[in-house]
N, C-alpha and C positions, 0 to 999 in steps of 0.2 A: 119529567122527563118527556113521557110518552108522547104526550100532545104537543110537545113542540116538534119533537120528530117528525109525526105525523103532517105537520103544518109546512113543515122543510120539506117532506119528501114530497107531497102535493104540489109545492112551487117548481121544484127542481125534476115532478116527472118527464117533462118534454127535452130534457137533455138525456144523451144517450151516454150509458156509464158500461162501455165497452170494454171485455178484459184485457187486464194488460193494459191499455190505454194510461199514459202518463205523460209527463214534460217532453218525452224524447219521442212520443208517437207519431202519426198523419198530421199534417201539418192543419188539415179542417177540425178535427177533434180539438186541439189548442186553442185553435179560435173561435171554436161555438164555445168551450168551458170557460175561456176569459171573459167573454162577455157575460155569462149566466153569473161570473163570479163578483165583474164589477157591478151590476144592478145588484145582487145581494149581498155587498159589502158594505153598501152605500146607505143602508135603511136601517135602523135600530130593530127590527122585525126579529124572527123567530132564531135567525143564526146568532143573534146578538144576546139575547135570551140563552141560548145553549152556550154558548163561548163563558157568560159569566157565570154560569150553572157549575159548568166544568173548573172554573178558576175557582170560584169561592171554595167547593170540595176539596181541594188540591190545598187551600190556604189552610182550610181549617184541619186537614191531615198532618200540620204541621212538614208541607214538601218543600226541597230547595231548590228541587228542577220540575219541569214539566214536559215531558216529549209527546208531540203532536205527529203520528207515524201511519202513512197511507201504506196500504197494504194491497194485495192484487183486489181485496174484497171487502176490504172494511178500514174504517178510520179507526187507530188505538190511539188510546191515550194512557200514558205511563207516568206515575208521578215518583219522585225519588224521595223517599220518608225514611230518616235515622240511616241514609245512605243507600239501601236498597232501593231498587226499581221493581214498582208494582202496578198491573193495570188498573186503572179506576173507572174507565169508561171504553166501550168499544160500540162504535156508530156506523151507520152504512156509509157504504164509500162513496155514496152520492155526495155526502155532505162535505169531504175532506179539502175541495177547494175552495167552497164558501166559509169552512169553518177558519181555513189559513189567512184565507183575504181579509178575513173581519179582525183578525189579530196583526195585519199588516195595517190595516187602516188606523187600531187603535196606536202603533207603534209611529204613525205619519211615514212610513216607507211606501217606496211603490209598487200596487195590487197589480199592476201589470207586467213588470219584470219579474218573469217566472223561471227564469233557469240559472240567473247569477247570484250567488250567496247574496244576503241583506242581513243587515244589524239595526236594529234602533230599541226604542224604550219609553216605558208607558207606565202609570200607574193608576191602582185601584183600590177603592177602600172595603175591607171587609170586616164586619162587628167592630166598626169604628176605627179599626188599624189601616194604615197608607203601607200597601206592597208596592212596593217598586220591581217591575220587571224590565228584564233585558233578556229581548227576542232574538234570535239567529234561525235565517232559513237559509236551507240549502236543496237541492234539487235531487231527486232521485228517481227512480225507474216507475213507480206508480205517482208521482206528483211531489210535492213540495213537502217536506217534513219541519219542523219546526221545534225548538228548545227553548224554554224559558228558565232563567234563573231568577228565581224568587227572593226578595231581601225584605223583611221587617224594618221599615225606618225608623219602628219608635222602640224595636229591641234594646233594652238597656244594656251600655258596655259595662262593664266591669274593669277594675286596676287587675296589675299578675295576679291576685289574690284569689281573684274570682276564676282562674282558669283550670283548678284542681290539679296545680304542679304540686308535688311534694314539698316538702319544709326546705331540704336541702338545693332540692330543682330552685327554689324560690328565691332561696337567698343568691345562687349565681348568677340568675337571669337577672336579679334586681341589681347586683353588681356591674353587669355588665350595661344596662339600660341606664345608669345614674352616671357613666365614666362619662367626661368632658368632650373625647374623642374616640374615634375607634370604629370599625364595624362591627355590625353583628345582624344574622343570617336567620331567617327562620326558612327550612326544608321541608318539601315534604311533597306529595302529587297534588292536582288540582282539587279542591274540595275538602282539604286536611285540615283546615281552620287556621292556615295562614297568616290573612288577613284581620280575623279579630285577635291573635297573638299580637299582630305590631301593634295595633289600634287600643287594646291592653297596654301594652308599653307606654304609649304618651300619654295613657290615663293617669300611670303610676308618675308620670314627672310635674314639674312645678311650674306648668306652661306659662303663669303670669309672669313670671320673671325671665322667661325663655322665649328665643325667637324661633317657633316651630313651625315648618312647614313639609305638609305631604305632595308627593307628585303620584296620583292614582288615574286608572285606566278601569272603571269610571270610578268615581268618587263613591265610596258605600257610605261610611259612617262620616257626617259632620260633627266636630268637636267646638267648641265656644273656646275661642282664643288661638283656634291655630289656623292657620293658611292652607287652604286645600286648593292644588293646583291640577286642573286635569289634563289627562294626555290629548291629544288634536290629531289623531292620525291622519285624517282625511287633509289636513293643512300640513301633513311633513312637521307637525309639531309631535315629538315621540318623546320618550323618556331622557333618551341622552340631550335633546335639545333644551326640557324644561329644567333638567337636572344645571345645564351650562350655565343657564340667564339665575336659576335660584342661587347659586355660588356669591352672584355679585347682590346677593339682598343681604346679606351679613346673616348667615342662619347661624344657631346654635344645633338645634337638631334637626332632621331630614329623616323623612318616613318617603322612600323609594317605593312603591307600591309591589314592582316585580323587574328584577334583572334579568333582562331577556338576552340580551346581547353583550359583548365584550368592551364595546363603545361606554354603554353605563355603568359594567363594572367598571372599568377605568377611571371614567370620571367619579364614580362612589368612591373609591379607593383613595384616590388626589384626595377629594374633599376629607376622607378619615385622616388620613395624614396630615392634613394642614389646622386641625384642630377642631372638626367638626364630629358630632355624634350621627352616622348612618344606617337605619334600620333597613333592612330590604329582606324579600323572598328570592326565593329560588327551586327551581324542580330540581332535588335531587334525591336519591332512596333515604340516606340518612346523613348523619353528621360527617363522618370520614367523608363520605362522596361527595360532600359541598366541596370541601376542597380541592378536591382534584375535578371539578366541574371548574372551577376557578382557572386553574390550570389549562383545562381545555379552552378556556376561554382567550388561551393567552397570555394571563396575568403571570408575571413572575414570580417565583415562588418567594423571593425574598420580600416583594412588595405584599402577597398575600401573608407573608409571616409577621410582617411590620404593622400591619392595619386590622387585621382580623381580632376581635375581641372573644367573638364565642359563636357557636352554632346552635339553635334549638331545633332540631329534627322532630316532626310530631305527625300523627297522624290521629283519625277518630275511630273507635270502634263503638259498636252499641252499648247501652247501658242496661242492665238488669232493672225490670220495670220495679219499683219499690212496692207497688202495690200488691203484687202478687208474688213477692217473692218468697223462697224456700232454703232454708239450708239443709246440705245433705254430704254424704259421705263421699268423697271422689271415685270415681271407678280407677281400676287398674291403667287403665288407658290413659288418662287424664293423669294419674301420678307419676306415668313414665314421659308424659310430655312435661310434666313441671318437674324432671330430675335434673340435681344439677345446683338446684335455689336451695335455700335453707327454707324449710316448711315448719311450721308450728306443729306442735302436740297435738292430736286429733284433730286434724285440720279438717275443716268443715266449709266447703265451696256454697256459693250462691245461685241460685237461678231464677227466671221465673215462671210459675206453670203455666201462664195465659189469663189474661181479663179481660174487659172491655173496655179500660183505660190503655192497654196496648194492645187493641184489636189481635188480643188470642197470642199475640208473638213472642211475648216472656220479656219485651225489650222495651223501652221508650227511653228516647232521647240518645245523646252520644255523649262519650266523656273521652277526654284528649289522653294521648298515649306519648309522652314526651320523653326526650333523649337530651340534655343537656350538654354541649361541650365545650366548656370553659377553657380558653387557651393559656396553656403554663408557658412559664420560661423558657423549660426544656421543650415542650412541643413547640414552641416559637422558633427554637435553633434549628429542631428537625425539619419543620417545614420549608423553611429556606434553604435546605439540601436539596429537596423535592423529592421524597425519600420513597422506597418501595411501599406499596400499601399494608404490607405484610408488618413492615418495621413499624409504622405507623400504628396501626391498630395495635401492634403487641405494647407499644408504650401509651395507649390511650387506657389499654385493659387495663395497663398496670396502675396507672394514675386513677382507677376506678370508675371510667364509663363505662356504663351497661349497653348492651344493643338493644333495640326497640323491641325488638322479642322477648328479651328477657323483662324489659318495663312493661309490655303487655300481660305477660305471666302474673308480675306482681301486681297488677290491677287486678287481676281474675283472683290471687290470693285473698285481698282485700275485698273481696265480694263485690266492685265494681263492676264487672262483665264475666263473662264467661270465656272459661279456655277455649272452646271451640271458636268463638267468635274472636279472641288474640290470634289464635291460632290462621282464622281464614282471612283476615284484615293486614295484618302486621307481616307475620312469615313468609308470605308469597314472595315479596319483593326485597326481603332482608337477606344478604350473602354476606 
């Protein structure tokens, strides 16, 4: 790596790297930098080796995202591993423009345009695995920032039984997705595993005897026997347009990658009411908030009540490393956090003490926290009246719905994660 940086520094030594210079600095500085970038990016020289080295390292760390961030003096590269961002490389600021430009060349987007946000996609092969990279750039004070989402296209998807759902949760979810019609929603923030849950549901279906189609932006998992339809926003072909066209294709099951607006939500509900099964994702904090999110999209309560079969709200929490796990007696503080739950006698919790396999963090991989909300007849009647949130929460609790907070602590009691992790990643946005 040092040799690569020395060669790169010698090549760019003629270019001034003045303090604070960026995309919004003097025009002469911008033009000078652009010329240097264009020359460096079109060759497979040191900068190409540097980019490849960084990307390979990120993939081997099992990163889901890579952030390339120019600062006043450095180029900081961070990777999101098991949901946590960590610095994996810190490079001289002189390499920033060339590094970003090389990524743009790989993604086949305009390397000269440095002020407008751009999106692109490219693939790389690491250890005989093909990794799809989705690149997004944006201008900052000190230069362009790039973020890449990494997707292992050969990663095997399982059916619903492989998600880590509890026995009763799995029964409810299977009942939802094997229904002949209705709307099923997965809810959670970006990066909570909603797409994986949606495609695992398709794996659970007998696609050989069904007409199953997906509408996605972009298509992430390709499954045999399923029609994958991409969204092409630059041509004005969004989710709503593709969904409306798909309804003329005699579908049995439709997967809508994301419900972003009221038009898509309304068409999905109409499809569900006309005898199709529609599964989709929505950004909402939990299962009950999903229903009010549909209300905010100006969907009439009686339509929500008539179409909705259930909601799967979810998060991902870090999993205790199996290679260095140990059992221990909970502290008084942990027992306080777990108060109100039914605890076994002589409760022992589980934590990782740190090893090479988890890079001494005590955690390796992630596990899902799920809140499965099956719509009963009584709940359907209540939803149709657009009830007060407290009234709906009271009925849901009476019917046995647990909060995401409770589900996370139950995972900690079972030894899959820690009480601290459950608290940090779940309770901060559950009300």
